[in-house]
N, C-alpha and C positions, 0 to 999 in steps of 0.2 A: 692609353689616355692618361695625361698628367693630372695630378691633383692640384687644386688651387690653394691648398694649404688650410682651407677652412674645415673645421670639425663638423661632422654630421651630427644632428641632434640625437641624443640618446633616447631610447624608448622610455615612456613613463613607467615608473615602478608599479607592479601589480598591488592593488590595495589588499591588505590582509583583513580577513573577516574577523570579527570580534570573538574572543575566547568563549564568552557566554552566549550561547546561541538562542536558547528558548527558555523562557520562564513559564512555569505552568502552575495550575491549581491556585489561581488568584483567589484571595480570601473573600472577595466580594462577588465572586462569580455565582450566577444563579443556576449553574448547571447542577442537575441532580446526580447523585452518585449512581454508579452502575449497579443494577440489581444482580445478586448472585445467581449463578446457574447451578443446578444440582441434578444428579442422575434421578430419573423418575423411578419410582418403586417398580420392581419387577423387570426392568430393562437390563440387558447385559451390558458390560462395559463397552464403550464406543457408541452406544445409542443413547442419546441424551435429550431430554425435554426440559426447556427452561421452566423454572418454577414461577408461580405468580408472585408478585411483589411490586415494589416501586419500579416504575418504568425507567430504564436507563435513558439518559438524554444525550443526543448528539447535536443539540442546538449549540451553535458557536457564537460568542459575543466578542465585540471589540474590547480588548483588555482595558482601554483607556476610557471609553465612553459608554459602556454597557450596550444593551440592545439597540440596533439602529432603528430609526423611526419606521414604523410600519412593519417591522419584522417581529414575529412572536416566537417564543420558545416552542419548538416542536419535539415532542417526546416520541420515542419508538417503543411501542409496547411489545414485549417478547411474545411470540406466537409459537405454539408447539411445532417442533420440527425434529427430524431424526437424521442421522448420518448413516444411511443404509448401504450395505454392499449390494451391487446388482446381482441378479440371478446368474447361476453358472451358464456359461456359453455365450455371454455377451462379449462384445469386442473389447479387448484390453480392460478387463474388469477393475483392476486396481487404479488405473488412470481414470476410468469412469467414476469411480468412487469419490475421488478428490476434485474432480471437475464439476461435480454437481453443484449448481448455484443454490443459494438460499432462496426459498420460495416466499413470495409476498413482500409488499413494500415495507412492512414493519419488522421483518425477520432480522434478527441481530445475533451474531455469534461472538462471544467473548473468549479470547485466547491469550496465552502468554507465549513468548518466544525466549528461549534461553540461548545465549551466545557464549561459547567457550573458544579457546584458541584453535580448536580443531573442528568444531561442529556447531550446528544450529539445530534446535529442537522446538517444534511447534506443538503445544499442548492445548487441548480444550480445557478451559479453566474449571468447568464443572467436572469434578472427579479426577482432575489432573490426568486426563486421557491423552496419551501420546498419539499424535496424528501423523506428523511428517518430520523427517530429518533432512539435513543437508550438510555437505562438506565441500570445502574448496577444492577445485582442481585447476591449479594455476589461477587464471583470472576468471574462471567459470565456477559454477556450482552444480553439483550432482544432487538431485532431490530424490529421496526414497521414502517408501511407506515405513511404518513402524517395524515391520518384519524384515526390513532391509531390501525389499524389492525396489529396484530403480524404476521410476515412473516418468521422470522428466529431467531436462538439463537446462539451466539458465546460462546462456552463452553470451559472452561479451563480444560485440561486433566492433569493427573499426570505424573510427570517426576522425575526420581531418582536424577539427578544432581541438586544441589541447584541453579546454575546459568542459568538453562534452564527452559523456559516456553513454553508450546504448547497449541494451541487452535484448535478447529474444528468448522466449521460453519455448522449448522444442520438446517434442516426444523423443524418447531415447532410441527408438527404432529408426535407423538412418533411412531405410527404404520405405518407411510408412508414408502413405499419402497424406496431404494436408498437414505438414509437420509443425507449423507455427501455431502456438496457442496464445501468445501475448507478446507485446513489444513495449519496451520502456526507454525513454529518452531523458537523460539527466544533464542539466546545465546550470548556469547561474543567471540570476536576474537582478536588476536594480530595483530597490524598493521605491525610489523616486529619482528623477534626473538630477542628482546632486553628488558632487565628488566627495562630500563629507560622510555620506551614508554607505554602509557596507553592502556588498552584494550577498545574496542569499541563495542557497541551494533550491533547485526547482526540479520537478519531475512531470512528465507526461506519460500516460499509459493508454494503450489501445488493445482491446481484446474483442472477441465476438459478443454481440448482444444476444444472449440466450434467455428466453423467458419460459415459464411453465415448469412442470416437474412431473415425475412419475410417468404416467401413460401419455402425458402431453408431448413428450419427446418423440419425434417421428423417426429418429435415427440415433445410433450411438453418439454420445456426447462428443467423443473425440472427432467425429465427423462434423458435427454441428459447430463446434468451437474452432476446429482446425482450419487453417488457411494455407494457401500455397506458399512455397518458399519466396520470401521477399515481400509478400503482400502487406503484412502488418508492419514490417520495418519501413516500408514506403509510407504507410498511413501515419505512423507516429512522427515522421519527419515533415509531413505535409502541413501547410499553413493551418492555423486553427479554424479559419473561415471555410476551409475546404470541406465539402460534404463527404461523410464517411458512412455510406449505406450499410446497415446491418452490423455496425461496430459500436462498441461502448468506449467513449473517450473520457478519461479522468485526468485531472491535473492537481498539483499540490496547492494548498491554500497559502497565501502570502502572509507571513507574520507582520506584526506591527512594530515599529521602531519607537522605543521609549527613550526620548532624548535626555530626560533627567537622569536616568540610571544607565544610559548608554548600553542598552541590550535589546534583544528581540523578544517579543512576547507573542504567545499564541495560547489561547485558552483551551483546556482539555476538560473532559468529564472528570470529576473528583476521583483521585487515586489512580488515574491512567497515565500520568507522566509526572513523577515526583522529583526527578532530577533533570538539570539542564543537559542537553545533548544535541549533537548535529543530527542524530537519528530520530528526533522528535518531529513528526510531520503528520499531516492529514491530507487525504485526497477527497476531492469533490467532483461531481459530474460536470462535464463541460456543457454549456448552453449558449444559445445565440443571443440571449437577452441580458445585457449588462446590468439591468435593474433587478433581475430575478436572482435571488439568493439560492444557489445550488445546495442540495442536501449533502452532508458529509457522508462519504461512503466507507472510509477507512481511517482509523486512528492508530498511531504507533508511537509509543512513548517509553522512555527509560524509567523503570520503577524501582530498581535496586541493583547494587553492585556488591559482589562477594568475592574478593580477590580478583582472579582473572575471569570470573563468570559474571555476566551481566544479564539482567532479566528485564524484558520489555513487555508491555501490553500490546496486543494486536486485536483490535475489535473491528469487525467489518459487517456490512449489511448487504442485503440483496441489491443487485444481482451477482455479487462476487462469490467465488467459490474458495474453499480453503487453499487449493493449489495456487490460484492466481494471487490471492492475498499474501501468501508466504513468499512467492517469487518477487512481488513488489518490494517487500521489506529486505530481501536478500540483495536486491539491486542497489539499495540505498546504503549498503555497508561501506562503500568506498567514500562516502561523504566526509569532508574534513572542514 
């Protein structure tokens, strides 16, 4: 077929996202600083009870206009909780340990994550207790307990769209039943239908909705949380309006665009995100009512840089577990 000599239109250039992604710790923010957590007297390392004190606040406000009409600041009061090892003989005890969700609507866990060129380390902020580590394995992550025992793998799955990435959190035993523990889908969204505004990173997370604790669990957690191969991956790709029975769905909060300063803003609790970073993000629970403000479930923010080592806050609340929260933050490491 001969060409008519006319030039085909060239594709429109991809808009570059702004260098400064998120501004935090707004000076006029009414957010209360997070209360420190400290080991309870008489408890061995690794078993921690939050001390009484000022309640950390996960209420989020619009950086430009303050609290929205009709929305009040909601504080989460720390409740006593422990990170307990299950009794000997339980199924996959190390995995059970870190899959245990926080109990109670107000339970809050404050952690820090250290990122080095070779590894990631999750520590309980109270007492600087090492909980989990991870290392890259090509495009995947291998997650281990503090003693080096591998307990899970965060595996990148294939996506057709170039701007989309997806991960599935799996048990390390290839032959284990119900291997999928969580799924994450990362893409980009428009702040508003305007060519002049940048696109922003976005994330959706799907995992099992597990409630209760201790004797309330009717089976090992790996069985309650686990799903068959492909089930969670299909759920995270399903339309937001699709019903997902027995699953917890989270999505990232959209930042606000500050036209005067030409940057994105997202308020954080004081001290939980001191530096601008693409890894500054928050997750909220999905809901069917657009007028209902969902509670913030996870906060992740850059707080310090020391050479090649970066330090992040990682605060999460019930019903997330340390393993799921850690995996979510690992999935976001490829954001640019």
